[in-house]
PAZAPA-4460 file (N, C-alpha, C; in steps of 0.05 Angstrom, whole numbers, plus 32768, in hexadecimal, padded with zeros to 4 digits):
% residues 321
    n_x    n_y    n_z   ca_x   ca_y   ca_z    c_x    c_y    c_z   seq   type   mol
   7E4C   7EDE   7F9D   7E41   7EE4   7FB7   7E3E   7F01   7FBA     1      M     A
   7E26   7F0B   7FBF   7E20   7F28   7FC3   7E1F   7F2D   7FE0     2      N     A
   7E2E   7F41   7FE8   7E2F   7F48   8005   7E26   7F65   8008     3      K     A
   7E18   7F6A   801E   7E0F   7F84   8024   7E27   7F97   802A     4      K     A
   7E28   7FAD   801E   7E3E   7FC0   8021   7E3A   7FD1   803A     5      L     A
   7E49   7FC9   804F   7E47   7FD9   8068   7E5E   7FEC   806B     6      L     A
   7E73   7FE9   805A   7E8B   7FF9   805E   7E90   800C   8047     7      L     A
   7E7C   8016   803A   7E7F   8028   8024   7E8D   8041   802D     8      A     A
   7E88   8048   8046   7E94   8061   8050   7EB1   805C   8057     9      A     A
   7EBD   8045   8055   7EDA   8041   8059   7EEA   8050   8043    10      A     A
   7EDE   8055   802D   7EED   8062   8018   7EF5   807E   8020    11      A     A
   7EE7   8089   8034   7EEF   80A4   803D   7EF6   80A4   805A    12      V     A
   7EF6   808B   8066   7EFC   8089   8083   7EE3   808A   8094    13      G     A
   7EDB   8074   809F   7EC3   8073   80AF   7EC8   807F   80C9    14      I     A
   7EB5   8090   80D3   7EB8   809E   80EC   7EB5   808B   8104    15      G     A
   7EBE   8093   811C   7EBD   8081   8132   7EA0   807C   813B    16      A     A
   7E8E   808F   8135   7E74   808B   813E   7E67   8072   8136    17      G     A
   7E69   806B   811B   7E5D   8051   8111   7E67   8039   811E    18      F     A
   7E82   8036   811F   7E8D   801E   812C   7E8B   801F   814A    19      I     A
   7E8B   8037   8156   7E88   8038   8172   7E6E   802C   817B    20      G     A
   7E58   8031   816C   7E3E   8025   8171   7E3F   8007   816D    21      V     A
   7E4C   7FFF   8156   7E4D   7FE3   8150   7E5D   7FD3   8163    22      M     A
   7E75   7FDF   816B   7E85   7FCF   817D   7E7A   7FCD   8199    23      S     A
   7E6E   7FE2   81A3   7E62   7FE0   81BD   7E4A   7FCD   81BE    24      S     A
   7E3C   7FCC   81A6   7E26   7FBA   81A5   7E2F   7F9D   81A7    25      A     A
   7E47   7F98   819D   7E51   7F7C   819C   7E62   7F76   81B4    26      G     A
   7E66   7F88   81C6   7E78   7F84   81DD   7E94   7F8A   81D6    27      G     A
   7EA6   7F85   81E9   7EC3   7F8A   81E5   7ECE   7F77   81CF    28      S     A
   7EE0   7F82   81C0   7EEC   7F72   81AB   7F0A   7F74   81AB    29      K     A
   7F17   7F5E   81A7   7F34   7F5D   81A4   7F3B   7F55   8188    30      T     A
   7F4C   7F65   817A   7F54   7F60   815F   7F71   7F5B   815D    31      V     A
   7F7A   7F46   8153   7F96   7F41   814E   7F9F   7F4C   8134    32      G     A
   7FB5   7F5A   8133   7FBF   7F67   811B   7FDC   7F5E   8115    33      V     A
   7FE0   7F51   80FE   7FF9   7F47   80F6   8004   7F58   80DF    34      A     A
   8016   7F6A   80E5   8021   7F7C   80D1   803A   7F70   80C4    35      M     A
   803E   7F74   80AB   8056   7F69   809C   8070   7F74   80A8    36      A     A
   8070   7F8E   80AF   8088   7F9A   80BB   8082   7FB3   80C8    37      A     A
   808F   7FB8   80DD   808C   7FD1   80EC   809E   7FE8   80E1    38      F     A
   80B4   7FE1   80D3   80C8   7FF5   80CB   80C4   7FFF   80AF    39      D     A
   80AB   7FFC   80A5   80A3   8008   808B   8095   8021   808F    40      D     A
   809C   8037   8082   808E   8051   8086   8071   8051   8081    41      N     A
   8069   8047   806A   804D   8045   8063   803D   8033   8076    42      F     A
   8048   801B   807C   803A   8009   808E   8038   8014   80AA    43      L     A
   804B   8025   80B2   8049   8032   80CC   8031   8044   80CD    44      T     A
   802D   8053   80B8   8016   8065   80B6   7FFC   8054   80B7    45      V     A
   7FFB   803F   80A9   7FE4   802C   80A8   7FDF   8022   80C4    46      L     A
   7FF3   8018   80D1   7FF2   800D   80ED   7FE8   8022   8101    47      R     A
   7FF4   803A   80FE   7FEC   8050   8111   7FCF   8058   810C    48      N     A
   7FC8   8058   80F3   7FAB   805F   80EC   7F98   804C   80FA    49      G     A
   7FA0   8032   80FA   7F90   801D   8106   7F8F   8020   8125    50      M     A
   7FA7   8024   8131   7FA8   8026   814D   7F9C   803F   8158    51      T     A
   7FA0   8056   8149   7F94   806F   8152   7F76   806D   8151    52      D     A
   7F6C   8060   813D   7F4F   805E   813A   7F43   804C   814F    53      Y     A
   7F52   8037   8156   7F49   8024   816B   7F47   8033   8185    54      A     A
   7F59   8047   8189   7F59   8055   81A3   7F40   8067   81A6    55      G     A
   7F32   806C   8190   7F19   807B   8191   7F00   806B   8197    56      T     A
   7F04   8050   8196   7EED   803E   8198   7EED   8031   81B4    57      L     A
   7ED5   802F   81BE   7ED2   8024   81D8   7ED1   8006   81D6    58      E     A
   7EE0   7FF8   81E8   7EE0   7FDB   81E9   7EEE   7FCC   81D2    59      G     A
   7F01   7FDB   81C6   7F11   7FCE   81B0   7F2E   7FCD   81B8    60      V     A
   7F3A   7FB5   81B7   7F56   7FB2   81BF   7F65   7FA6   81A6    61      E     A
   7F7B   7FB1   819F   7F8C   7FA6   8189   7FA4   7F98   8195    62      L     A
   7FAC   7F81   8189   7FC5   7F72   818F   7FD5   7F73   8176    63      Q     A
   7FE8   7F85   8174   7FF7   7F8B   815B   8012   7F7E   815D    64      V     A
   8018   7F6D   8147   8031   7F5E   8146   8041   7F65   812D    65      E     A
   805B   7F65   812E   806D   7F6B   8118   8078   7F4F   810D    66      D     A
   8071   7F49   80F4   807A   7F30   80E8   8096   7F33   80DD    67      A     A
   80A2   7F4B   80DD   80BE   7F50   80D4   80C3   7F44   80B9    68      E     A
   80AF   7F45   80A8   80B2   7F3B   808C   80B8   7F1E   808B    69      D     A
   80AE   7F0F   809E   80B2   7EF1   80A0   8097   7EE4   809E    70      D     A
   8093   7ED4   8088   807A   7EC8   8083   8073   7EB3   8099    71      V     A
   8087   7EA4   80A2   8084   7E90   80B7   807B   7E9D   80D1    72      G     A
   8089   7EB2   80D6   8083   7EC0   80F1   8067   7ECB   80EF    73      K     A
   805E   7ED6   80D9   8043   7EE1   80D7   802E   7ECB   80DA    74      Q     A
   8033   7EB4   80CE   8020   7EA0   80D1   801D   7E95   80EF    75      L     A
   8035   7E95   80FC   8035   7E8E   8118   8026   7EA2   8129    76      N     A
   8028   7EBC   8121   8018   7ED1   8130   7FFA   7ECD   812D    77      Q     A
   7FF1   7EC5   8115   7FD6   7EC0   8111   7FCD   7EA7   8121    78      I     A
   7FDE   7E93   8121   7FD7   7E7B   8132   7FD5   7E84   814F    79      E     A
   7FE6   7E95   8158   7FE4   7E9F   8175   7FCC   7EAF   817A    80      N     A
   7FC4   7EC0   8166   7FAB   7ECF   816A   7F93   7EBC   816C    81      F     A
   7F92   7EA8   815B   7F7D   7E95   815D   7F7D   7E86   8178    82      I     A
   7F94   7E7F   8181   7F96   7E70   819B   7F8E   7E82   81B3    83      A     A
   7F92   7E9B   81B0   7F8B   7EAD   81C6   7F6E   7EB7   81C5    84      S     A
   7F60   7EAF   81B0   7F44   7EB4   81AE   7F3C   7ED1   81A6    85      G     A
   7F4C   7EDE   8194   7F45   7EF8   818C   7F29   7EF7   817D    86      V     A
   7F1C   7F0E   817A   7F02   7F0F   816D   7F05   7F13   814F    87      D     A
   7F1C   7F1D   8146   7F22   7F21   8129   7F3F   7F25   8125    88      A     A
   7F48   7F21   810C   7F63   7F23   8105   7F66   7F35   80EC    89      I     A
   7F7A   7F47   80EE   7F81   7F57   80D7   7F9E   7F50   80CF    90      I     A
   7FA1   7F4C   80B4   7FBB   7F44   80AA   7FC5   7F57   8094    91      V     A
   7FDC   7F62   8097   7FEB   7F6F   8081   8000   7F5A   807A    92      N     A
   7FFB   7F4C   8063   800B   7F34   805D   8028   7F3B   8055    93      A     A
   8039   7F2A   8060   8056   7F2B   8058   8058   7F22   803B    94      V     A
   804B   7F0C   8034   804C   7F01   8019   802E   7EFC   8010    95      D     A
   8027   7F0A   7FFC   800A   7F08   7FF4   8004   7EED   7FE7    96      T     A
   8019   7EDF   7FDF   8016   7EC5   7FD3   8013   7EAE   7FE7    97      S     A
   8015   7EB6   8001   8015   7EA2   8017   7FFD   7EA5   8029    98      A     A
   7FE8   7EB3   801F   7FD2   7EBA   8031   7FBD   7EA3   8034    99      T     A
   7FBE   7E90   8023   7FA8   7E7A   8025   7FAA   7E6C   803F   100      Q     A
   7FC3   7E67   8048   7FC5   7E59   8062   7FBA   7E6A   8079   101      A     A
   7FBD   7E84   8078   7FB2   7E96   808C   7F93   7E95   808C   102      M     A
   7F89   7E97   8074   7F6C   7E95   8070   7F61   7E7C   807C   103      T     A
   7F6E   7E65   8075   7F64   7E4A   807F   7F64   7E48   809C   104      D     A
   7F7A   7E52   80AA   7F7C   7E50   80C6   7F67   7E60   80D5   105      K     A
   7F62   7E78   80CA   7F4E   7E8B   80D6   7F32   7E7F   80D1   106      A     A
   7F2D   7E74   80B9   7F13   7E69   80B3   7F0D   7E51   80C4   107      A     A
   7F21   7E3F   80C7   7F1D   7E27   80D7   7F16   7E2F   80F5   108      A     A
   7F21   7E46   80FE   7F1C   7E4E   811A   7F02   7E5F   811C   109      A     A
   7EF7   7E66   8105   7EDF   7E76   8105   7EE3   7E93   810D   110      G     A
   7EFB   7E9C   8109   7F02   7EB8   8111   7F04   7EC9   80F7   111      I     A
   7EF6   7EE0   80F7   7EF8   7EF1   80DF   7F13   7EFC   80DB   112      P     A
   7F1B   7F00   80C0   7F35   7F08   80B9   7F33   7F1D   80A3   113      L     A
   7F41   7F33   80A6   7F42   7F49   8092   7F5F   7F4E   8089   114      V     A
   7F62   7F4A   806F   7F7D   7F52   8063   7F7C   7F71   805E   115      Y     A
   7F93   7F7D   8063   7F93   7F9A   805E   7FAC   7FA2   804E   116      V     A
   7FA8   7FB2   803A   7FBD   7FBE   8029   7FC7   7FAC   8014   117      N     A
   7FCF   7F94   801B   7FDB   7F81   8008   7FC8   7F6B   8001   118      R     A
   7FC0   7F68   7FE8   7FAC   7F57   7FDF   7FB4   7F39   7FE1   119      Q     A
   7FA4   7F29   7FEF   7FAA   7F0D   7FF2   7FA7   7EFE   7FD7   120      P     A
   7FB7   7EEA   7FD2   7FB4   7EDB   7FB9   7F9A   7ECE   7FB6   121      I     A
   7F8C   7EC8   7FCD   7F72   7EBB   7FCC   7F5B   7ECE   7FCF   122      N     A
   7F5F   7EE6   7FC6   7F4B   7EFB   7FC9   7F2F   7EF3   7FBF   123      I     A
   7F2E   7EE3   7FA9   7F14   7EDC   7F9D   7F07   7EC4   7FAA   124      D     A
   7F15   7EB8   7FBE   7F08   7EA0   7FCA   7F08   7EA3   7FE8   125      T     A
   7F07   7EBD   7FF2   7F07   7EC2   800F   7EEC   7EB8   801A   126      L     A
   7EEC   7EAC   8033   7ED3   7EA4   803F   7EC2   7EBD   8045   127      P     A
   7EA9   7EB8   804D   7E96   7ECE   8053   7EA0   7EE0   8069   128      D     A
   7EB0   7ED6   807C   7EB8   7EE6   8093   7ED4   7EF1   808F   129      N     A
   7EDD   7EF5   8076   7EF7   7F00   8070   7EF4   7F16   805C   130      Q     A
   7F06   7F2A   805C   7F04   7F41   8049   7F1F   7F4D   8044   131      A     A
   7F20   7F5F   8031   7F39   7F6D   8029   7F33   7F8B   8028   132      F     A
   7F43   7F9B   8035   7F41   7FB7   8035   7F5B   7FC3   802A   133      V     A
   7F5A   7FD3   8016   7F72   7FDE   800A   7F6B   7FF4   7FF5   134      A     A
   7F7D   7FFB   7FE5   7F77   800C   7FCD   7F7C   7FFD   7FB4   135      S     A
   7F6F   8002   7F9F   7F71   7FF2   7F86   7F8B   7FF8   7F78   136      N     A
   7F9D   7FE5   7F78   7FB8   7FEA   7F6D   7FB7   7FF0   7F50   137      E     A
   7FA3   7FE8   7F42   7FA2   7FEE   7F24   7FA2   800D   7F22   138      V     A
   7F97   801C   7F34   7F96   8038   7F32   7FB2   8045   7F3A   139      D     A
   7FC1   8038   7F4C   7FD9   8045   7F56   7FEE   804A   7F41   140      S     A
   7FF7   8034   7F35   800C   8037   7F20   8002   8044   7F07   141      G     A
   7FE8   8042   7F02   7FDD   8050   7EEA   7FDE   806E   7EEE   142      T     A
   7FD5   8078   7F06   7FD6   8095   7F0A   7FF2   809F   7F0A   143      L     A
   8004   8090   7F16   8020   8096   7F18   802D   809A   7EFC   144      Q     A
   802A   8085   7EEB   8038   8084   7ED2   802B   8096   7EBE   145      T     A
   8012   809A   7EC0   8003   80AD   7EAD   800E   80CA   7EB3   146      T     A
   8013   80D1   7ECC   801E   80EB   7ED2   803B   80ED   7EC9   147      E     A
   804A   80D9   7ECC   8067   80D9   7EC2   8067   80DD   7EA4   148      V     A
   8054   80CF   7E96   8051   80D1   7E79   804C   80EE   7E73   149      C     A
   803A   80FA   7E80   8032   8117   7E7B   8049   8129   7E7F   150      R     A
   8059   8125   7E94   8070   8136   7E9A   8086   8135   7E85   151      L     A
   808B   811D   7E7C   809F   8118   7E68   8096   8123   7E4D   152      L     A
   807D   8121   7E47   8072   812C   7E2E   8072   814A   7E2E   153      K     A
   806C   8156   7E46   806E   8172   7E49   808A   817D   7E46   154      D     A
   809E   816C   7E4C   80B9   8173   7E4A   80C3   8172   7E2D   155      A     A
   80B2   8169   7E1C   80B9   8167   7E00   80C8   814F   7DF6   156      G     A
   80C9   8139   7E07   80D8   8123   7E00   80C9   8112   7DEB   157      L     A
   80D7   810A   7DD6   80CB   80F8   7DC2   80D0   80DB   7DC9   158      A     A
   80E5   80D7   7DD9   80EC   80BC   7DE3   80F6   80BE   7DFF   159      Q     A
   80EB   80AE   7E11   80F3   80B0   7E2C   80FA   8094   7E38   160      A     A
   8111   8093   7E46   8119   8078   7E52   8110   8078   7E70   161      N     A
   8105   8063   7E78   80FA   8060   7E93   8108   804A   7EA3   162      I     A
   810D   8050   7EBD   8117   803C   7ECF   8100   8036   7EE2   163      L     A
   80FD   801C   7EE7   80E6   8014   7EF8   80F1   8005   7F11   164      V     A
   80EA   800F   7F29   80F2   8002   7F42   80D9   7FF2   7F4D   165      M     A
   80DC   7FD9   7F4F   80C6   7FC8   7F58   80C7   7FC2   7F76   166      Q     A
   80AF   7FBD   7F82   80AE   7FB4   7F9E   80B6   7F97   7F9F   167      G     A
   80B0   7F8B   7FB6   80B5   7F6F   7FB8   80A5   7F5F   7FA3   168      E     A
   80B4   7F4E   7F94   80A8   7F40   7F7E   8092   7F2C   7F85   169      L     A
   8091   7F24   7F9F   807C   7F12   7FA9   8064   7F21   7FB2   170      S     A
   8064   7F3C   7FB0   804F   7F4D   7FBA   803C   7F55   7FA4   171      N     A
   8022   7F52   7FA8   800E   7F57   7F93   800F   7F74   7F8A   172      Q     A
   8013   7F87   7F9D   8014   7FA3   7F96   802C   7FA9   7F83   173      A     A
   8041   7F9D   7F88   8059   7FA2   7F76   8054   7F97   7F5A   174      A     A
   8047   7F7F   7F59   8041   7F74   7F3F   802D   7F85   7F2F   175      V     A
   8018   7F8F   7F3D   8003   7F9E   7F2F   800E   7FBA   7F27   176      V     A
   801C   7FC7   7F3A   8027   7FE2   7F34   803A   7FE1   7F1D   177      R     A
   804B   7FCC   7F1B   805D   7FCA   7F04   804E   7FC5   7EEB   178      T     A
   803A   7FB4   7EEC   8029   7FAF   7ED4   801B   7FC9   7ECB   179      Q     A
   8013   7FD9   7EDF   8006   7FF3   7ED8   8018   8004   7EC6   180      D     A
   8032   8005   7ECF   8046   8014   7EC0   8047   800A   7EA3   181      I     A
   8049   7FF0   7E9F   804A   7FE4   7E85   8031   7FEB   7E76   182      H     A
   801B   7FE9   7E82   8001   7FEE   7E75   7FFF   800B   7E6B   183      D     A
   8007   801E   7E7C   8006   803A   7E72   8019   803F   7E5B   184      V     A
   8031   8034   7E5E   8046   8038   7E48   803B   802B   7E2E   185      I     A
   802A   8017   7E2F   8020   800A   7E17   800B   801A   7E0A   186      A     A
   8000   8030   7E16   7FED   8041   7E09   7FF9   8053   7DF5   187      T     A
   7FEB   805A   7DE0   7FF5   806C   7DCB   8001   8086   7DD6   188      P     A
   7FF5   8092   7DEA   7FFF   80AB   7DF4   8019   80AA   7E02   189      D     A
   801E   8093   7E0D   8038   8090   7E1D   804A   807C   7E11   190      C     A
   8047   8074   7DF8   8058   8060   7DEB   8075   806A   7DE6   191      S     A
   8079   8084   7DE9   8095   808F   7DE5   80A6   8088   7DFD   192      F     A
   809B   807C   7E12   80AA   8075   7E2A   80B4   8058   7E27   193      M     A
   80CC   8053   7E2E   80D7   8039   7E2D   80E5   8031   7E47   194      T     A
   80DD   8019   7E53   80EA   800F   7E6B   8105   8004   7E64   195      I     A
   811B   8010   7E6E   8136   8005   7E68   8142   7FF4   7E7E   196      V     A
   8137   7FF8   7E98   813E   7FE7   7EAD   8127   7FE4   7EC0   197      E     A
   8124   7FCC   7ECB   810E   7FC6   7EDE   8119   7FB1   7EF2   198      E     A
   811B   7FB9   7F0B   8126   7FA8   7F20   8119   7FAE   7F3A   199      Q     A
   811B   7F9A   7F4B   810E   7F9D   7F67   8121   7FAB   7F7A   200      T     A
   8116   7FBD   7F8C   8124   7FC7   7FA2   8115   7FC1   7FBB   201      A     A
   8102   7FB0   7FB9   80F4   7FA4   7FD0   80E7   7FB8   7FE3   202      N     A
   80DB   7FCD   7FD8   80CC   7FE2   7FE7   80E0   7FF2   7FF8   203      W     A
   80FA   7FEE   7FF8   810C   7FF9   800B   811C   8011   8001   204      D     A
   811F   8025   8012   812D   803E   800B   814B   8039   8005   205      R     A
   8158   802A   8016   8174   8026   8011   8179   8015   7FF8   206      Q     A
   8168   8000   7FF4   816B   7FF0   7FDC   8165   8000   7FC3   207      E     A
   8151   8013   7FC6   814C   8025   7FAF   8165   8037   7FA8   208      G     A
   8172   8041   7FBD   818A   8051   7FB9   81A0   8040   7FAD   209      A     A
   81A2   8027   7FB6   81B8   8016   7FAB   81B3   800F   7F8F   210      D     A
   819A   8009   7F88   8193   8001   7F6D   8197   8019   7F5A   211      L     A
   8190   8031   7F63   8193   8049   7F53   81B1   804E   7F4F   212      M     A
   81C1   804A   7F63   81DE   804E   7F61   81E9   803A   7F4C   213      T     A
   81DF   8022   7F4D   81E9   800D   7F39   81E1   8016   7F1D   214      N     A
   81C9   8020   7F19   81C1   802A   7EFF   81D3   8040   7EF5   215      W     A
   81DA   8053   7F07   81EA   806A   7F00   8206   8061   7EF8   216      L     A
   8210   804D   7F07   822B   8042   7F02   822C   8034   7EE8   217      T     A
   8217   8028   7EE0   8215   8019   7EC7   8213   802B   7EAE   218      S     A
   820D   8044   7EB4   820C   8057   7E9E   81F1   8057   7E8E   219      G     A
   81DC   804A   7E99   81C3   8049   7E8B   81B8   8066   7E88   220      V     A
   81AC   806A   7E72   81A0   8085   7E6B   8182   8084   7E72   221      K     A
   8178   8098   7E80   815D   8097   7E88   8151   80B4   7E8D   222      F     A
   8137   80B5   7E8B   8129   80D0   7E8E   8116   80CF   7EA6   223      D     A
   8110   80B8   7EAF   80FD   80B7   7EC6   8102   809D   7ED7   224      A     A
   80FC   809F   7EF0   80FD   8087   7F02   80E1   8085   7F0D   225      V     A
   80D4   806D   7F09   80BA   8068   7F13   80BD   8051   7F28   226      I     A
   80B7   8058   7F41   80BA   8044   7F56   809F   803C   7F60   227      A     A
   809D   8022   7F68   8084   8017   7F72   807C   8023   7F8C   228      N     A
   808F   8030   7F9C   8086   803E   7FB3   8099   8055   7FB9   229      N     A
   8093   8065   7FCC   80A1   807E   7FD2   80BC   8078   7FDF   230      D     A
   80BE   8064   7FEF   80D8   805E   7FFD   80EE   8059   7FE7   231      E     A
   80E8   8049   7FD2   80FB   8044   7FBD   8100   805E   7FAD   232      M     A
   80EB   806E   7FA9   80EF   8087   7F9A   8100   809A   7FAA   233      A     A
   80FE   809C   7FC4   810E   80AD   7FD4   812B   80A3   7FD4   234      V     A
   812E   8089   7FD4   814A   807C   7FD3   8157   8084   7FB8   235      G     A
   8147   8083   7FA2   8150   808A   7F88   815A   80A7   7F87   236      A     A
   8149   80B9   7F93   8151   80D5   7F95   816A   80D9   7FA3   237      I     A
   816D   80CB   7FB9   8187   80CE   7FC9   819F   80C7   7FB8   238      Q     A
   819C   80B1   7FA9   81B2   80A8   7F98   81B7   80BB   7F80   239      A     A
   81A1   80C4   7F75   81A4   80D7   7F5F   81B3   80F0   7F67   240      L     A
   81AB   80FB   7F7E   81B8   8114   7F88   81D4   810E   7F90   241      K     A
   81DA   80F7   7F9C   81F5   80F0   7FA2   8206   80EE   7F89   242      A     A
   81FA   80E4   7F73   8208   80E1   7F5A   820B   80FA   7F4A   243      G     A
   8202   8111   7F55   8204   812A   7F47   81F0   812F   7F32   244      G     A
   81D9   8120   7F32   81C5   8123   7F1E   81B2   8139   7F27   245      I     A
   81AC   814C   7F15   8199   8162   7F1C   817D   8155   7F1C   246      S     A
   816D   815B   7F30   8152   8150   7F31   813F   815F   7F1D   247      M     A
   814A   8173   7F11   813B   8180   7EFB   813C   8170   7EE1   248      D     A
   814F   815F   7EE1   8154   814F   7EC7   8148   8134   7EC6   249      D     A
   813A   812C   7EDC   812D   8111   7EDD   8113   8113   7EEC   250      V     A
   8100   8104   7EE2   80E6   8102   7EF1   80E7   80E8   7F02   251      V     A
   80E0   80ED   7F1C   80E0   80D6   7F2F   80C2   80D4   7F3A   252      V     A
   80B9   80BC   7F3B   809D   80B6   7F44   809C   80A0   7F58   253      A     A
   808B   80A3   7F6C   8087   808F   7F80   8068   808A   7F84   254      G     A
   8063   807B   7F9A   8047   8076   7FA1   8046   8074   7FBF   255      I     A
   8031   8080   7FCB   802A   807E   7FE8   8026   809A   7FF4   256      D     A
   8035   80AF   7FE9   8034   80CA   7FF6   803B   80CA   8014   257      A     A
   8051   80BC   8019   805B   80BB   8035   8066   80D8   803B   258      T     A
   8069   80DE   8055   8073   80F8   805D   808E   80FE   8051   259      Q     A
   80A0   80EA   8051   80BB   80EF   8044   80B9   80F4   8027   260      D     A
   80A6   80E7   801A   80A2   80EC   7FFD   8098   8108   7FF8   261      A     A
   8084   8110   8008   8079   812B   8005   808E   8141   800B   262      L     A
   80A0   813B   801E   80B5   814D   8023   80C9   814F   800B   263      A     A
   80CD   8139   7FFE   80DD   8138   7FE6   80D0   8147   7FD0   264      A     A
   80B6   8145   7FCD   80A9   8154   7FB8   80AB   8172   7FBF   265      M     A
   80A7   8179   7FD8   80A7   8195   7FE0   80C3   81A1   7FDB   266      Q     A
   80D7   8190   7FDB   80F3   819A   7FD6   80F9   8199   7FB8   267      A     A
   80E6   8190   7FA7   80EA   8191   7F8C   80F8   8178   7F80   268      G     A
   80FA   8162   7F90   8109   814A   7F88   80F6   8135   7F7C   269      D     A
   80DF   8133   7F89   80CC   811E   7F80   80B6   812B   7F6F   270      L     A
   80B0   811F   7F58   809C   812C   7F45   8080   8121   7F49   271      D     A
   807D   8108   7F4F   8064   80FB   7F4F   8063   80E6   7F66   272      V     A
   804B   80E6   7F75   8046   80D0   7F86   8028   80CC   7F85   273      T     A
   801E   80B7   7F92   8002   80B1   7F93   7FFA   80AB   7FAF   274      V     A
   7FE7   80BC   7FB9   7FDE   80B9   7FD5   7FCE   809F   7FD9   275      F     A
   7FD9   808E   7FE9   7FCA   8076   7FF3   7FC4   807B   8010   276      Q     A
   7FAA   807C   8016   7FA1   8082   8030   7FA7   806C   8045   277      D     A
   7FBF   806C   804F   7FC7   8057   8062   7FB6   8057   807A   278      A     A
   7FB3   806E   8087   7FA2   806F   809F   7F85   8067   8099   279      A     A
   7F7B   806D   8082   7F61   8066   807A   7F5E   8048   8077   280      G     A
   7F73   803C   806B   7F72   801E   8069   7F75   8011   8085   281      Q     A
   7F83   801D   8096   7F86   8012   80B2   7F6B   8012   80C0   282      G     A
   7F5D   802A   80C1   7F43   802C   80CD   7F2E   801C   80BF   283      S     A
   7F31   801B   80A4   7F1D   800C   8094   7F1F   7FEE   809B   284      G     A
   7F36   7FE4   809E   7F3A   7FC8   80A4   7F30   7FC1   80BF   285      S     A
   7F33   7FD4   80D2   7F29   7FCF   80EC   7F08   7FD1   80EC   286      L     A
   7EFE   7FE2   80DD   7EE2   7FE3   80D9   7ED7   7FC8   80D0   287      D     A
   7EE5   7FBD   80BB   7EDC   7FA4   80B0   7EDF   7F8D   80C4   288      A     A
   7EF5   7F8D   80D3   7EFA   7F77   80E6   7EE4   7F78   80FD   289      A     A
   7EDE   7F90   8106   7ECA   7F93   811C   7EAE   7F8C   8111   290      L     A
   7EA9   7F93   80F8   7E8E   7F8B   80EE   7E8B   7F6D   80EB   291      A     A
   7EA0   7F5F   80E1   7EA0   7F43   80DE   7E9E   7F36   80FA   292      L     A
   7EAD   7F41   810D   7EAC   7F36   8128   7E90   7F37   8134   293      A     A
   7E82   7F4B   812C   7E65   7F4E   8136   7E52   7F40   8124   294      N     A
   7E5B   7F30   8111   7E48   7F22   8100   7E3C   7F31   80EA   295      G     A
   7E47   7F49   80E4   7E3D   7F59   80CF   7E4A   7F52   80B5   296      Q     A
   7E3C   7F50   809F   7E48   7F4B   8085   7E56   7F64   807A   297      P     A
   7E6C   7F61   806C   7E79   7F79   805F   7E82   7F71   8044   298      V     A
   7E87   7F86   8034   7E92   7F80   8019   7EAD   7F73   801B   299      E     A
   7EB2   7F60   800B   7ECD   7F51   800D   7EE3   7F62   8002   300      Q     A
   7EDE   7F76   7FF1   7EF3   7F87   7FE7   7EEA   7FA4   7FEC   301      K     A
   7EF8   7FB2   7FFE   7EF2   7FCE   8004   7F0A   7FDF   7FFA   302      V     A
   7F05   7FEF   7FE7   7F1B   7FFF   7FDB   7F19   801D   7FE3   303      Y     A
   7F30   8027   7FEB   7F33   8044   7FF3   7F43   8050   7FDD   304      I     A
   7F39   8065   7FCF   7F45   806F   7FB7   7F60   8079   7FB9   305      P     A
   7F71   8074   7FA4   7F8A   8082   7FA1   7F86   809E   7F96   306      F     A
   7F99   80B0   7F9B   7F97   80CB   7F92   7FB3   80D6   7F88   307      Q     A
   7FB3   80E0   7F70   7FCD   80EB   7F65   7FD6   8103   7F74   308      L     A
   7FF0   8104   7F7B   7FFC   811B   7F8A   8012   8126   7F78   309      V     A
   8011   8140   7F72   8026   814E   7F63   802C   8168   7F72   310      T     A
   8041   8176   7F6A   8047   818F   7F76   802F   81A2   7F76   311      P     A
   801D   81A0   7F62   8007   81B2   7F60   7FF3   81AE   7F76   312      A     A
   7FEF   8197   7F81   7FDD   8192   7F96   7FE9   8188   7FB0   313      N     A
   8003   818A   7FB1   8014   8181   7FC8   8009   818B   7FE3   314      L     A
   8001   81A5   7FE4   7FF8   81B1   7FFE   7FE1   81A1   800A   315      A     A
   7FCF   8194   7FFA   7FB9   8186   8003   7FC0   816C   8012   316      D     A
   7FD9   8162   800F   7FE1   8149   8019   7FF7   814B   802F   317      Y     A
   8001   8163   8034   8018   8165   8047   8011   815B   8062   318      L     A
   7FF7   815E   806A   7FEF   8155   8085   7FDB   813D   8083   319      T     A
   7FD8   8131   806A   7FC3   811C   8067   7FCA   8103   8074   320      A     A
   7FE4   80FD   8076   7FEC   80E4   8083   8003   80E8   8096   321      N     A
***
């Protein structure tokens, strides 16, 4: 199915003018938003990007709900949105393997649905009035791990041991980012890297700190920690410092370029992160939802590029999110 690309500008953040015209032409619109969690730093930036953008648009109202990482609760929220007659629904899925039921309910009600940030398992069979807005996860872990490889090689290591912190194992981003790490290590240039431990810390800072503490207690030898997100990376840094490990002796990498991560990089503790434009994904998902609500066709996959962040270009990102 070929669809007309109306959201190409989402890659750099569509301005309010385009949607302002579109939304006013279609009358007032109410969009239900089901977020996986409110207490996640990255998702907070995404949610704020969406709500801030909605505030610049005439006749657009958001109903934003917190699923509190509960799949059943999120499905109930979608059912409630449908029952209340919203014009469109945006979902940041708690469990990306459980999205088919959400798609089916919205499709049966004839209400457009846009998945944001977390790729639904049924991405390749979405109906015409559903879409996905995010960044391509194949790029995230690849950029991250390639830079770690470069840093370790520049340090003169002939053999390097790697610890991998995974996000929630039911989450597509965690699966792909972890596979990216393996794929980079499998290349000739980075084959001197060996994964010695790989466990989940569920995207969580405290779990990341606890996991790092367990690894330190076990006496595992390592040269780098590669985390699927910044929250786990920051947790790892806290545990490393508490354990008396010099941050000059280990490479730590995350993904998302959250403000806390950038502060850690500024302090010399975090070596690598990857900017994922959370606010851009938020506004892009709202663009898609409003377009679909107005009967406009959109691309079913709208990708907003990842960008590598290192101490060398840190200043460019300190106010980016």
